ZAMARGU-4260 file (C-alpha; in steps of 0.2 Angstrom, whole numbers, plus 5000, padded with zeros to 4 digits):
<rodrens>
0) 5246/5671/5128 | 5235/5663/5141 | 5224/5678/5142 | 5221/5678/5123 | 5216/5660/5123
5) 5204/5664/5137 | 5196/5679/5127 | 5195/5668/5111 | 5185/5654/5121 | 5174/5668/5128
10) 5170/5675/5111 | 5167/5658/5103 | 5155/5654/5118 | 5145/5670/5115 | 5144/5668/5097
15) 5137/5650/5098 | 5124/5657/5111 | 5118/5670/5099 | 5118/5658/5085 | 5107/5646/5095
20) 5095/5660/5099 | 5094/5665/5081 | 5091/5647/5075 | 5077/5645/5087 | 5069/5661/5082
25) 5070/5657/5064 | 5063/5640/5067 | 5048/5646/5076 | 5045/5659/5062 | 5046/5646/5049
30) 5033/5635/5058 | 5021/5650/5059 | 5022/5654/5041 | 5020/5636/5035 | 5007/5633/5023
35) 4992/5626/5030 | 4994/5613/5016 | 5008/5605/5025 | 5003/5590/5034 | 5004/5587/5052
40) 5018/5575/5050 | 5028/5588/5041 | 5026/5600/5054 | 5031/5587/5067 | 5047/5584/5058
45) 5051/5602/5057 | 5048/5604/5076 | 5059/5589/5080 | 5073/5595/5069 | 5073/5612/5077
50) 5073/5604/5094 | 5088/5593/5089 | 5098/5608/5083 | 5094/5617/5099 | 5099/5603/5109
55) 5116/5602/5100 | 5119/5620/5102 | 5115/5618/5121 | 5128/5604/5122 | 5141/5613/5114
60) 5138/5628/5125 | 5140/5617/5140 | 5156/5610/5134 | 5163/5627/5131 | 5158/5633/5148
65) 5166/5618/5156 | 5182/5621/5147 | 5182/5639/5152 | 5181/5635/5170 | 5195/5622/5169
70) 5206/5634/5161 | 5202/5647/5174 | 5207/5634/5187 | 5223/5630/5178 | 5228/5648/5177
75) 5225/5650/5196 | 5236/5634/5200 | 5250/5640/5188 | 5250/5657/5197 | 5251/5649/5214
80) 5264/5637/5208 | 5274/5651/5201 | 5273/5661/5217 | 5278/5645/5227 | 5293/5642/5216
85) 5298/5660/5218 | 5297/5658/5237 | 5307/5641/5237 | 5320/5649/5226 | 5321/5664/5238
90) 5323/5652/5253 | 5336/5642/5244 | 5346/5657/5239 | 5345/5664/5257 | 5351/5648/5265
95) 5364/5644/5252 | 5355/5627/5249 | 5352/5619/5232 | 5337/5609/5226 | 5336/5597/5211
100) 5325/5583/5206 | 5332/5567/5198 | 5322/5552/5192 | 5327/5533/5193 | 5338/5534/5177
105) 5348/5548/5185 | 5341/5561/5173 | 5340/5579/5181 | 5322/5584/5180 | 5324/5600/5189
110) 5338/5611/5195 | 5336/5628/5205 | 5343/5643/5196 | 5357/5646/5208 | 5365/5629/5203
115) 5361/5632/5185 | 5372/5647/5185 | 5386/5636/5192 | 5384/5621/5181 | 5373/5626/5166
120) 5357/5619/5159 | 5354/5601/5165 | 5343/5596/5151 | 5347/5579/5144 | 5361/5576/5157
125) 5364/5563/5170 | 5367/5569/5188 | 5384/5561/5189 | 5389/5569/5173 | 5382/5586/5177
130) 5390/5587/5195 | 5405/5576/5195 | 5410/5575/5176 | 5409/5556/5178 | 5404/5543/5165
135) 5396/5531/5178 | 5386/5532/5194 | 5396/5538/5209 | 5401/5526/5222 | 5389/5526/5237
140) 5376/5536/5227 | 5362/5543/5238 | 5349/5542/5224 | 5352/5523/5223 | 5351/5522/5242
145) 5335/5532/5243 | 5326/5523/5229 | 5332/5506/5236 | 5326/5509/5253 | 5312/5522/5250
150) 5318/5532/5264 | 5327/5548/5267 | 5346/5547/5266 | 5360/5559/5271 | 5377/5559/5264
155) 5392/5570/5262 | 5400/5574/5245 | 5415/5584/5239 | 5412/5595/5223 | 5427/5593/5213
160) 5422/5607/5201 | 5421/5620/5215 | 5438/5617/5223 | 5433/5602/5233 | 5419/5611/5242
165) 5410/5599/5254 | 5391/5598/5254 | 5378/5588/5264 | 5365/5580/5252 | 5348/5575/5259
170) 5340/5563/5247 | 5320/5562/5249 | 5311/5549/5238 | 5293/5553/5232 | 5280/5548/5219
175) 5273/5560/5206 | 5255/5560/5199 | 5260/5547/5187 | 5266/5536/5201 | 5284/5537/5195
180) 5297/5537/5209 | 5308/5552/5210 | 5321/5559/5222 | 5323/5577/5228 | 5340/5582/5233
185) 5343/5596/5246 | 5361/5601/5245 | 5368/5612/5259 | 5385/5620/5259 | 5394/5613/5275
190) 5411/5621/5272 | 5410/5632/5287 | 5404/5618/5298 | 5419/5607/5291 | 5431/5621/5295
195) 5424/5623/5312 | 5424/5604/5315 | 5442/5604/5310 | 5447/5618/5320 | 5438/5610/5335
200) 5447/5594/5332 | 5464/5602/5330 | 5460/5612/5346 | 5455/5596/5355 | 5470/5586/5349
205) 5481/5600/5354 | 5473/5601/5371 | 5474/5583/5374 | 5492/5582/5368 | 5497/5596/5380
210) 5487/5588/5395 | 5494/5571/5391 | 5512/5578/5392 | 5509/5587/5408 | 5515/5576/5422
215) 5501/5570/5433 | 5482/5572/5431 | 5475/5588/5423 | 5457/5589/5429 | 5441/5600/5432
220) 5433/5597/5449 | 5415/5604/5453 | 5407/5606/5470 | 5388/5608/5468 | 5377/5619/5479
225) 5370/5603/5488 | 5388/5598/5493 | 5390/5584/5480 | 5406/5583/5469 | 5408/5579/5450
230) 5423/5580/5438 | 5419/5586/5420 | 5436/5583/5414 | 5451/5571/5417 | 5467/5569/5407
235) 5475/5553/5401 | 5486/5554/5416 | 5473/5546/5427 | 5478/5529/5419 | 5496/5530/5425
240) 5492/5537/5442 | 5477/5527/5447 | 5474/5514/5433 | 5457/5523/5429 | 5451/5528/5412
245) 5447/5547/5410 | 5429/5542/5405 | 5426/5532/5421 | 5431/5547/5432 | 5420/5559/5421
250) 5405/5548/5423 | 5408/5545/5441 | 5419/5556/5452 | 5417/5543/5466 | 5428/5531/5457
255) 5443/5543/5460 | 5437/5550/5477 | 5434/5533/5484 | 5453/5530/5483 | 5458/5544/5495
260) 5465/5536/5511 | 5452/5535/5525 | 5463/5545/5536 | 5464/5560/5524 | 5445/5561/5518
265) 5440/5573/5532 | 5455/5584/5529 | 5452/5584/5510 | 5433/5589/5512 | 5438/5603/5524
270) 5451/5610/5512 | 5439/5609/5498 | 5426/5619/5507 | 5438/5632/5513 | 5444/5635/5495
275) 5426/5636/5489 | 5421/5649/5503 | 5437/5660/5500 | 5439/5656/5482 | 5458/5655/5486
280) 5469/5642/5477 | 5467/5624/5483 | 5484/5617/5488 | 5484/5600/5497 | 5494/5584/5499
285) 5484/5568/5501 | 5486/5550/5501 | 5477/5536/5491 | 5476/5518/5495 | 5474/5506/5481
290) 5476/5487/5484 | 5484/5490/5501 | 5497/5501/5493 | 5499/5519/5499 | 5504/5533/5487
295) 5506/5552/5490 | 5499/5566/5478 | 5500/5585/5478 | 5485/5595/5471 | 5485/5613/5465
300) 5470/5621/5457 | 5461/5638/5456 | 5442/5639/5460 | 5429/5649/5450 | 5411/5652/5455
305) 5398/5648/5441 | 5382/5657/5438 | 5372/5642/5444 | 5381/5642/5461 | 5394/5628/5456
310) 5412/5630/5462 | 5423/5624/5448 | 5442/5621/5451 | 5454/5619/5436 | 5470/5611/5442
315) 5483/5597/5441 | 5487/5582/5453 | 5505/5576/5454 | 5512/5560/5461 | 5525/5565/5474
320) 5527/5547/5482 | 5545/5546/5477 | 5548/5563/5484 | 5540/5558/5500 | 5550/5542/5500
325) 5566/5552/5496 | 5562/5564/5511 | 5560/5550/5522 | 5576/5542/5516 | 5585/5558/5518
330) 5579/5560/5536 | 5585/5542/5539 | 5602/5545/5531 | 5604/5561/5541 | 5600/5551/5557
335) 5612/5538/5551 | 5626/5551/5549 | 5623/5558/5566 | 5624/5541/5573 | 5640/5538/5563
340) 5648/5554/5569 | 5643/5549/5587 | 5650/5532/5585 | 5666/5538/5577 | 5668/5551/5591
345) 5666/5537/5604 | 5678/5526/5594 | 5691/5540/5594 | 5689/5542/5613 | 5691/5523/5616
350) 5706/5524/5604 | 5714/5538/5614 | 5712/5528/5630 | 5720/5513/5622 | 5734/5524/5615
355) 5738/5530/5633 | 5740/5512/5639 | 5752/5508/5625 | 5764/5523/5627 | 5777/5512/5634
360) 5777/5500/5619 | 5777/5514/5607 | 5794/5521/5614 | 5803/5508/5604 | 5795/5513/5588
365) 5797/5532/5591 | 5810/5533/5577 | 5798/5525/5564 | 5784/5537/5569 | 5796/5552/5567
370) 5799/5546/5549 | 5780/5544/5546 | 5777/5562/5552 | 5783/5569/5536 | 5770/5559/5526
375) 5756/5564/5538 | 5762/5582/5540 | 5750/5589/5527 | 5734/5583/5536 | 5740/5583/5554
380) 5747/5600/5554 | 5731/5607/5547 | 5722/5600/5562 | 5734/5607/5575 | 5735/5624/5566
385) 5719/5627/5556 | 5725/5644/5551 | 5739/5636/5540 | 5733/5628/5524 | 5740/5611/5520
390) 5748/5609/5503 | 5734/5598/5497 | 5718/5592/5505 | 5703/5584/5496 | 5686/5581/5501
395) 5688/5562/5496 | 5702/5561/5509 | 5689/5564/5522 | 5673/5557/5516 | 5671/5542/5504
400) 5664/5545/5487 | 5651/5532/5489 | 5644/5541/5504 | 5644/5558/5495 | 5635/5551/5480
405) 5621/5542/5490 | 5618/5558/5500 | 5618/5569/5484 | 5607/5557/5474 | 5594/5556/5488
410) 5594/5575/5491 | 5592/5579/5472 | 5578/5566/5470 | 5568/5572/5485 | 5570/5591/5481
415) 5567/5589/5462 | 5583/5599/5458 | 5599/5595/5449 | 5614/5592/5460 | 5633/5590/5460
420) 5648/5592/5471 | 5664/5600/5464 | 5681/5606/5469 | 5684/5624/5472 | 5689/5625/5453
425) 5672/5619/5447 | 5678/5602/5442 | 5665/5588/5447 | 5669/5576/5461 | 5653/5566/5461
430) 5642/5561/5447 | 5628/5573/5442 | 5611/5569/5450 | 5594/5573/5442 | 5602/5584/5428
435) 5590/5591/5415 | 5591/5587/5397 | 5596/5605/5392 | 5611/5605/5404 | 5616/5587/5399
440) 5617/5593/5380 | 5627/5609/5385 | 5640/5599/5395 | 5642/5587/5381 | 5649/5601/5370
445) 5667/5607/5374 | 5663/5625/5375 | 5647/5623/5385 | 5656/5612/5398 | 5670/5625/5400
450) 5657/5638/5404 | 5648/5627/5416 | 5664/5623/5426 | 5668/5642/5426 | 5650/5647/5432
455) 5651/5633/5446 | 5668/5640/5451 | 5662/5658/5452 | 5646/5655/5462 | 5656/5644/5474
460) 5669/5658/5477 | 5655/5670/5481 | 5647/5658/5493 | 5664/5656/5502 | 5666/5675/5503
465) 5649/5677/5511 | 5650/5661/5521 | 5632/5658/5516 | 5623/5648/5502 | 5622/5659/5486
470) 5612/5658/5470 | 5612/5668/5454 | 5610/5665/5435 | 5622/5653/5428 | 5634/5660/5416
475) 5630/5646/5403 | 5611/5647/5399 | 5604/5657/5412 | 5596/5645/5424 | 5597/5647/5442
480) 5613/5641/5449 | 5617/5640/5468 | 5632/5634/5479 | 5635/5630/5497 | 5653/5629/5502
485) 5661/5614/5511 | 5674/5620/5524 | 5685/5609/5534 | 5694/5618/5549 | 5693/5634/5540
490) 5698/5628/5523 | 5687/5629/5508 | 5689/5612/5499 | 5673/5609/5489 | 5656/5616/5484
495) 5639/5608/5484 | 5630/5615/5469 | 5611/5614/5464 | 5601/5622/5451 | 5594/5619/5433
500) 5577/5626/5438 | 5570/5639/5426 | 5566/5651/5441 | 5575/5665/5431 | 5563/5666/5417
505) 5574/5660/5403 | 5564/5659/5386 | 5565/5649/5371 | 5574/5662/5361 | 5589/5662/5374
510) 5590/5643/5373 | 5590/5643/5354 | 5603/5657/5353 | 5614/5648/5366 | 5613/5631/5357
515) 5619/5639/5341 | 5633/5648/5351 | 5640/5632/5358 | 5637/5621/5343 | 5623/5610/5351
520) 5608/5602/5342 | 5595/5616/5342 | 5580/5605/5341 | 5586/5594/5354 | 5589/5609/5366
525) 5572/5616/5363 | 5564/5599/5365 | 5573/5597/5382 | 5568/5615/5387 | 5550/5610/5385
530) 5552/5597/5399 | 5562/5609/5410 | 5556/5608/5428 | 5548/5624/5435 | 5550/5631/5452
535) 5547/5647/5461 | 5562/5656/5468 | 5554/5655/5485 | 5554/5636/5485 | 5572/5636/5478
540) 5578/5647/5493 | 5570/5634/5505 | 5579/5620/5496 | 5595/5630/5497 | 5593/5633/5516
545) 5592/5614/5518 | 5607/5612/5507 | 5617/5623/5518 | 5613/5613/5533 | 5619/5597/5524
550) 5635/5605/5518 | 5639/5610/5536 | 5636/5592/5542 | 5648/5586/5529 | 5660/5599/5534
555) 5659/5593/5552 | 5660/5575/5547 | 5676/5579/5537 | 5684/5588/5551 | 5681/5573/5563
560) 5687/5561/5550 | 5703/5571/5548 | 5707/5570/5567 | 5703/5552/5567 | 5715/5550/5553
565) 5729/5556/5563 | 5726/5544/5578 | 5724/5530/5566 | 5740/5534/5557 | 5750/5534/5574
570) 5743/5517/5579 | 5745/5510/5562 | 5764/5514/5561 | 5767/5505/5578 | 5758/5489/5571
575) 5766/5489/5554 | 5783/5481/5560 | 5774/5467/5568 | 5763/5464/5554 | 5777/5464/5542
580) 5785/5450/5551 | 5769/5440/5552 | 5766/5443/5534 | 5783/5437/5529 | 5780/5420/5538
585) 5762/5420/5532 | 5767/5423/5514 | 5780/5409/5514 | 5768/5397/5521 | 5753/5402/5510
590) 5764/5402/5494 | 5766/5383/5496 | 5754/5373/5484 | 5751/5360/5498 | 5740/5360/5513
595) 5751/5365/5528 | 5744/5363/5546 | 5755/5365/5561 | 5749/5356/5577 | 5756/5354/5595
600) 5756/5338/5605 | 5738/5341/5611 | 5733/5342/5593 | 5729/5360/5593 | 5732/5370/5577
605) 5747/5382/5578 | 5748/5386/5559 | 5735/5386/5545 | 5740/5391/5527 | 5729/5397/5513
610) 5727/5380/5505 | 5721/5373/5522 | 5708/5387/5522 | 5703/5383/5504 | 5701/5365/5507
615) 5691/5366/5523 | 5682/5383/5521 | 5689/5389/5538 | 5699/5404/5539 | 5716/5404/5548
620) 5709/5415/5562 | 5695/5403/5565 | 5706/5388/5565 | 5720/5394/5577 | 5720/5386/5594
625) 5707/5373/5590 | 5708/5354/5590 | 5713/5347/5573 | 5698/5335/5573 | 5686/5350/5575
630) 5693/5360/5560 | 5700/5346/5549 | 5690/5330/5554 | 5698/5320/5539 | 5715/5322/5548
635) 5709/5315/5564 | 5717/5298/5560 | 5734/5307/5557 | 5736/5311/5575 | 5745/5295/5579
640) 5757/5298/5564 | 5760/5315/5572 | 5765/5308/5589 | 5775/5294/5581 | 5785/5308/5570
645) 5788/5318/5586 | 5793/5302/5596 | 5804/5295/5582 | 5810/5311/5575 | 5807/5303/5558
650) 5795/5309/5543 | 5779/5298/5542 | 5771/5296/5525 | 5754/5290/5520 | 5753/5289/5501
655) 5738/5289/5490 | 5725/5291/5503 | 5707/5291/5495 | 5693/5303/5499 | 5677/5309/5492
660) 5675/5327/5487 | 5659/5333/5479 | 5654/5315/5474 | 5672/5312/5466 | 5686/5301/5473
665) 5702/5311/5475 | 5719/5305/5481 | 5731/5313/5493 | 5749/5310/5500 | 5749/5315/5519
670) 5767/5318/5526 | 5770/5322/5544 | 5786/5332/5548 | 5792/5332/5566 | 5795/5350/5573
675) 5808/5351/5588 | 5815/5368/5590 | 5817/5380/5605 | 5808/5369/5616 | 5792/5369/5605
680) 5786/5351/5601 | 5774/5348/5588 | 5773/5343/5569 | 5769/5350/5552 | 5756/5340/5542
685) 5758/5342/5523 | 5744/5336/5511 | 5747/5335/5492 | 5733/5332/5480 | 5740/5318/5468
690) 5724/5314/5460 | 5730/5319/5443 | 5746/5308/5445 | 5735/5293/5450 | 5723/5296/5435
695) 5738/5297/5423 | 5744/5280/5430 | 5727/5273/5428 | 5725/5280/5411 | 5742/5271/5405
700) 5735/5255/5412 | 5718/5258/5403 | 5727/5262/5387 | 5737/5246/5388 | 5721/5236/5392
705) 5712/5245/5377 | 5727/5240/5365 | 5725/5222/5371 | 5706/5222/5368 | 5709/5230/5351
710) 5721/5215/5346 | 5708/5203/5353 | 5695/5211/5342 | 5706/5210/5327 | 5709/5192/5330
715) 5691/5188/5332 | 5687/5198/5316 | 5699/5187/5306 | 5691/5171/5313 | 5674/5177/5309
720) 5678/5181/5291 | 5681/5163/5287 | 5664/5155/5291 | 5656/5171/5285 | 5663/5170/5268
725) 5657/5152/5267 | 5639/5157/5272 | 5639/5171/5259 | 5646/5160/5245 | 5634/5146/5249
730) 5619/5158/5249 | 5625/5165/5232 | 5626/5147/5225 | 5609/5142/5231 | 5601/5157/5222
735) 5611/5152/5206 | 5604/5134/5206 | 5587/5141/5204 | 5591/5153/5190 | 5583/5148/5173
740) 5597/5157/5164 | 5608/5142/5167 | 5605/5127/5155 | 5611/5115/5167 | 5598/5119/5180
745) 5584/5117/5167 | 5591/5100/5162 | 5593/5093/5180 | 5575/5099/5184 | 5568/5090/5168
750) 5578/5074/5173 | 5569/5075/5190 | 5552/5075/5182 | 5549/5093/5186 | 5552/5111/5180
755) 5561/5126/5187 | 5545/5136/5186 | 5537/5123/5197 | 5551/5123/5209 | 5552/5143/5209
760) 5533/5143/5212 | 5535/5132/5227 | 5550/5142/5234 | 5539/5158/5232 | 5524/5151/5241
765) 5535/5145/5255 | 5545/5162/5255 | 5561/5152/5254 | 5569/5164/5242 | 5566/5179/5254
770) 5575/5169/5268 | 5590/5166/5257 | 5590/5184/5252 | 5590/5189/5271 | 5604/5177/5274
775) 5614/5186/5260 | 5610/5204/5267 | 5614/5199/5285 | 5630/5191/5280 | 5635/5206/5269
780) 5631/5218/5284 | 5641/5207/5295 | 5656/5208/5283 | 5655/5227/5283 | 5655/5227/5302
785) 5670/5215/5303 | 5679/5226/5290 | 5676/5242/5301 | 5682/5232/5316 | 5698/5227/5308
790) 5701/5245/5302 | 5697/5252/5319 | 5708/5240/5329 | 5723/5241/5318 | 5737/5249/5328
795) 5739/5267/5323 | 5756/5273/5317 | 5750/5291/5317 | 5751/5291/5299 | 5742/5307/5292
800) 5733/5304/5276 | 5720/5315/5266 | 5704/5307/5270 | 5686/5310/5264 | 5678/5316/5281
805) 5659/5311/5276 | 5665/5294/5271 | 5674/5292/5287 | 5659/5297/5297 | 5648/5285/5288
810) 5660/5270/5293 | 5659/5276/5311 | 5640/5276/5310 | 5639/5258/5304 | 5651/5253/5317
815) 5641/5262/5331 | 5625/5254/5324 | 5632/5236/5325 | 5638/5240/5343 | 5620/5245/5348
820) 5612/5229/5341 | 5625/5218/5350 | 5622/5226/5367 | 5603/5226/5365 | 5602/5240/5378
825) 5596/5252/5365 | 5589/5251/5347 | 5599/5262/5335 | 5585/5260/5323 | 5574/5271/5334
830) 5587/5285/5332 | 5585/5297/5318 | 5601/5301/5309 | 5600/5318/5301 | 5615/5322/5289
835) 5618/5340/5284 | 5635/5339/5274 | 5641/5353/5263 | 5644/5347/5245 | 5661/5346/5238
840) 5670/5346/5255 | 5689/5345/5253 | 5699/5331/5260 | 5706/5333/5277 | 5723/5327/5283
845) 5719/5316/5298 | 5724/5299/5306 | 5709/5290/5300 | 5707/5277/5315 | 5709/5291/5327
850) 5695/5302/5320 | 5684/5286/5318 | 5687/5283/5337 | 5682/5301/5341 | 5666/5301/5331
855) 5662/5283/5338 | 5664/5290/5356 | 5652/5305/5352 | 5639/5294/5344 | 5639/5281/5358
860) 5638/5295/5371 | 5623/5303/5362 | 5614/5286/5360 | 5617/5281/5378 | 5611/5298/5385
865) 5595/5297/5374 | 5592/5279/5380 | 5592/5286/5398 | 5578/5298/5393 | 5566/5287/5385
870) 5549/5296/5380 | 5535/5292/5368 | 5533/5310/5365 | 5551/5314/5361 | 5559/5305/5346
875) 5578/5304/5348 | 5588/5310/5334 | 5607/5314/5330 | 5611/5328/5318 | 5628/5327/5309
880) 5634/5344/5301 | 5649/5347/5290 | 5655/5363/5282 | 5670/5372/5277 | 5675/5388/5287
885) 5690/5396/5279 | 5706/5385/5282 | 5696/5373/5293 | 5682/5360/5292 | 5669/5361/5305
890) 5661/5344/5311 | 5646/5345/5323 | 5638/5331/5332 | 5621/5336/5340 | 5608/5326/5350
895) 5591/5330/5358 | 5595/5320/5374 | 5594/5326/5392 | 5609/5338/5391 | 5621/5343/5404
900) 5621/5356/5418 | 5635/5369/5419 | 5646/5360/5432 | 5645/5344/5422 | 5649/5353/5405
905) 5665/5361/5413 | 5672/5344/5418 | 5666/5334/5403 | 5684/5333/5396 | 5692/5328/5412
910) 5700/5311/5413 | 5690/5298/5423 | 5675/5310/5425 | 5659/5301/5421 | 5640/5303/5426
915) 5637/5284/5422 | 5635/5271/5434 | 5649/5259/5440 | 5654/5247/5426 | 5645/5258/5412
920) 5658/5271/5408 | 5676/5274/5412 | 5677/5293/5410 | 5690/5291/5396 | 5680/5293/5380
925) 5678/5312/5379 | 5696/5315/5387 | 5704/5304/5374 | 5694/5312/5360 | 5699/5329/5366
930) 5717/5324/5366 | 5716/5316/5349 | 5708/5332/5341 | 5718/5346/5350 | 5735/5337/5353
935) 5736/5325/5338 | 5727/5335/5325 | 5730/5353/5331 | 5711/5356/5330 | 5698/5362/5343
940) 5684/5353/5352 | 5670/5362/5362 | 5653/5357/5368 | 5637/5367/5371 | 5624/5359/5382
945) 5607/5364/5390 | 5598/5353/5402 | 5582/5346/5394 | 5587/5352/5376 | 5602/5341/5372
950) 5621/5342/5368 | 5631/5349/5354 | 5650/5345/5351 | 5659/5356/5338 | 5676/5350/5331
955) 5687/5360/5319 | 5700/5351/5309 | 5714/5361/5299 | 5715/5358/5281 | 5734/5362/5280
960) 5746/5347/5282 | 5755/5348/5298 | 5766/5337/5308 | 5753/5329/5319
</rodrens>
């Protein structure tokens, strides 16, 4: 079509050119043939008209030529554009990249053919509708960002239409020839990249997970050709081992290397160079020094030479400090055992020498020793005849379980193996040490535990037959199992077992199958298997050799102890008779609840019972033979009574002797009995604590005094009531005389030349009515106080009535408040009273006056305690709580005072115990209250106190009627 237009324009141009030539020729001919009669003006007109026509033709010819040139240029540009578009589409198809052009209204101006095959013709469609099937602009749209910032933006999108295929969209803003802003979107498929990134992330997470669960530090270490070091990788274990972040070590290997103990740096560098030269595995133990603390580490890694000359080690660094410490402890314990054996051998020799000197005395107890021979025959005959096996002999008869357990625990921890000591039948004697999770699960099942015991028995029997330590696969799950026999005087009495190391190559399949077989949790078994310690069989054999040496040491120790048992038993039998007689006398004396002290004429102690030891803190052995005034200074004054009792042969008494004990006054009766028998002169001093009896006597006197005071208070209350009634009645009448409601008041005011309104105005300005109202309120309050005092002071006849407990508590509060105001030592108005009463509480069977007395005592104690701890920052308050709890009503009185320490709390209910000063408290308030609640009302009363936080008293009263 384009070529036809070009040909048409060419033909039109040639035609116009020929027409112009024809016009010119014709015009010239016409001029030549003109009649000579034509005027010159006519000729001139013809010439001018011809020239004009020629000019017009020439102009048209120029236009046609210009258009022809422009068309040729457009054709060339179109061909180049078409060729470039083909190249672009080829490149886009080859790179799997899409291209589209979108205007500011989100209209798709261009879409490459590949995308049109997937999404169809974009004409008239919005980009979000075309690609995303949306009715509105996508959140975070790249077109909006690019046009807004006039810069290239890169985002990632997911194409829902193509099974969520991820793409990367590069949005490039530009202006076309009309200065309109458009964006070109380059869309690259990043599915493979995303998959590779996900695979890389998963691989990295798996690697990090594996390394983080490997004990110690997993690392890469590089020695460069110039001798410098670096660490391309360090696992998260660096935090636990050294307190360093992995990134810090990777960035600067010196952060870790600088921690190496100064004494180990040279050896470390030497071992590194040797491994680099030989390319043999690097195995080294070194110390670090951090903040003055020394720790041990073991490193194992394998070197590889890199193309650039670097030597790269891949390895792991383990903290072996505990193992080193355990080895040291084991060495010390072994030295201790050797010292113990030597000491016991020396003691045995010394005992034998002593026994030789006592042969004469033992003659008289020979018959008793013959009888005891039957009891000791089992062990003693075995020593004398090692070929004969005693009927029963246990390892615990020879070595204490505590010693065995300590040795076993230290060995297992140091060597990194599980360990247990069992009898010859495979039953445990000690508690298992360092058992792995797999074996703990197996032994928790009945079937698995039986197999473990059977396996331990079999391997122990094999070790006994060979008289050497033996190992093999255990009959349970296949881990290595080893035993060293413990033999005393030729008799096999126990096995020391170690194992639970996967040195036999047990795989997961075996573990899973065995878990099903014994009925254990498969997942738990497999999880425990992953944490199973690994150890080479060579290392295990080395540990087993050490175990054999320790087993022989225990065997030797057991033999020596068995011999020592014989000698001790012989000596013990000779001493038993004397000890029995002494014990009889001591038991008689010690069973006495009194302090009994025997003295001679010089005042030296001859007898000292348990009560005397408790009272003085001096044991009888320490007091024997010492002067009485040294061990019991408080009885120094009784020596005259001792001499007088001996001289007169009469009992001497000193009753109710006061003394101070732990800040408390206690009373004692001191009685001295003369002792004259078998030529021995002396005396026995008996001391009895009569504090409780004295307190009861004082309590009775105090009770009588309180009854007298109560009667006096009742009399005073009655006397106060009479004038108080006159005051209240007079105040009431004064207020009635000013009332305008009484006609007589109005009449009298008028007769006096005034009015009640004038009088009331005067009284108001002078505040007289307020004073009168104050008199009434104060009088009414005083009347309530007197009524409470009368009710409280009435003699109780122990009459139980159903009472409203909240109302009873309110009366006690009013009485307590009046007591504070009278004493002027503390202002009850400063104390906040918080009431937390459960509604609809049932009535409680109580003696009203007694419960009022209890509540009043608790309120007074709380107020006085808070007065002693005055503080502007701490506002005092008392909380009263009441609620029903089953068949009981619970009453709580809680304050925020100074509280009590534990010793004070324990003695709070004791009679006459008080922390107040002399003349302030009698120490009877809480004890009487406790007696009223527990004895009279069959309830309970407890206290809970914390120093600095306050005190809480809890009272429970029964709801059922009882004979109180």
